[in-house]
C-alpha positions as CSV (number, residue, x, y, z in Angstrom):
1,M,-21.3,-60.2,-21.9
2,T,-23.5,-57.8,-20.0
3,T,-22.3,-54.7,-18.3
4,T,-23.9,-52.5,-15.7
5,P,-23.7,-48.7,-15.7
6,F,-21.2,-47.1,-13.4
7,I,-23.8,-44.7,-12.0
8,T,-27.3,-46.0,-11.5
9,A,-30.3,-43.7,-11.7
10,P,-31.7,-42.8,-8.3
11,A,-35.0,-44.2,-7.2
12,S,-37.7,-41.8,-8.2
13,N,-41.4,-41.3,-8.3
14,L,-41.3,-40.1,-11.9
15,P,-43.3,-42.0,-14.5
16,P,-41.3,-44.3,-16.7
17,Q,-41.9,-42.1,-19.7
18,E,-40.2,-39.1,-17.9
19,I,-37.2,-41.3,-17.0
20,A,-37.0,-42.5,-20.6
21,K,-37.0,-38.8,-21.8
22,T,-34.2,-37.9,-19.4
23,K,-32.2,-40.8,-20.6
24,A,-32.7,-39.8,-24.2
25,A,-31.8,-36.2,-23.5
26,A,-28.7,-37.2,-21.6
27,K,-27.5,-39.5,-24.5
28,D,-28.2,-36.7,-27.0
29,F,-26.1,-34.3,-24.9
30,E,-23.3,-36.8,-24.7
31,A,-23.4,-37.3,-28.5
32,V,-23.1,-33.6,-29.0
33,F,-20.2,-33.3,-26.5
34,I,-18.3,-36.2,-28.2
35,S,-18.9,-34.6,-31.6
36,E,-17.4,-31.4,-30.4
37,M,-14.3,-33.2,-29.1
38,V,-13.9,-35.2,-32.3
39,S,-14.3,-32.0,-34.5
40,H,-11.3,-30.5,-32.8
41,M,-9.3,-33.6,-33.7
42,F,-10.3,-33.2,-37.4
43,E,-9.3,-29.5,-37.6
44,G,-5.7,-30.4,-38.6
45,V,-6.7,-33.2,-41.0
46,G,-6.6,-32.1,-44.6
47,T,-8.4,-33.6,-47.6
48,D,-6.8,-36.0,-50.0
49,P,-7.1,-34.6,-53.5
50,A,-6.7,-38.1,-55.0
51,F,-9.9,-39.4,-53.3
52,G,-12.1,-36.3,-53.1
53,G,-11.6,-33.1,-51.3
54,G,-13.2,-29.9,-52.3
55,A,-16.4,-28.2,-51.1
56,G,-18.4,-31.5,-50.9
57,E,-16.0,-33.1,-48.5
58,D,-15.9,-30.0,-46.3
59,M,-19.7,-29.8,-46.3
60,F,-20.2,-33.4,-45.3
61,R,-17.4,-33.6,-42.8
62,G,-19.5,-32.0,-40.1
63,M,-22.3,-34.6,-40.7
64,L,-19.7,-37.4,-40.5
65,I,-18.4,-36.1,-37.2
66,Q,-22.0,-35.9,-35.8
67,E,-22.5,-39.5,-36.7
68,Y,-19.2,-40.4,-35.0
69,G,-20.5,-38.7,-31.8
70,K,-23.9,-40.5,-32.0
71,Q,-22.3,-43.9,-32.5
72,M,-19.8,-43.4,-29.7
73,A,-22.5,-42.3,-27.3
74,K,-24.9,-45.1,-28.4
75,G,-23.1,-47.8,-26.4
76,Q,-21.7,-47.0,-23.1
77,G,-20.3,-43.7,-24.3
78,I,-17.8,-41.9,-22.1
79,G,-20.0,-41.8,-18.9
80,I,-21.4,-38.3,-19.2
81,S,-25.0,-39.4,-19.9
82,D,-25.3,-41.6,-16.7
83,Q,-24.3,-38.8,-14.4
84,L,-26.4,-36.2,-16.3
85,Q,-29.5,-38.4,-16.2
86,K,-29.0,-38.8,-12.4
87,M,-28.8,-35.0,-12.0
88,M,-31.8,-34.4,-14.2
89,I,-33.9,-36.8,-12.2
90,Q,-32.9,-35.2,-9.0
91,M,-33.7,-31.8,-10.3
92,Q,-37.2,-32.9,-11.5
93,Q,-37.9,-34.5,-8.1
94,Q,-37.1,-31.2,-6.4
95,R,-39.8,-29.4,-8.3
């Protein structure tokens, strides 16, 4: 099953490399945004002493949350990257 993005990038005179850079930057931003949202969800979750806990789990939890954000943004994400890419292309065309 194929899907199409809700928001398509505007037609531009930018080189394909620049469009690819804006897409990557928009996806990275969306991953960070999702990671921040997920991190707030994990604030109230304690560690289970039977299966770990301690300083190690606290240290690696942030890395786990970052990966959750990357994986969620990797597919269609939550739609921020499409809109952001569109705005970035428009800003570059105005220069």
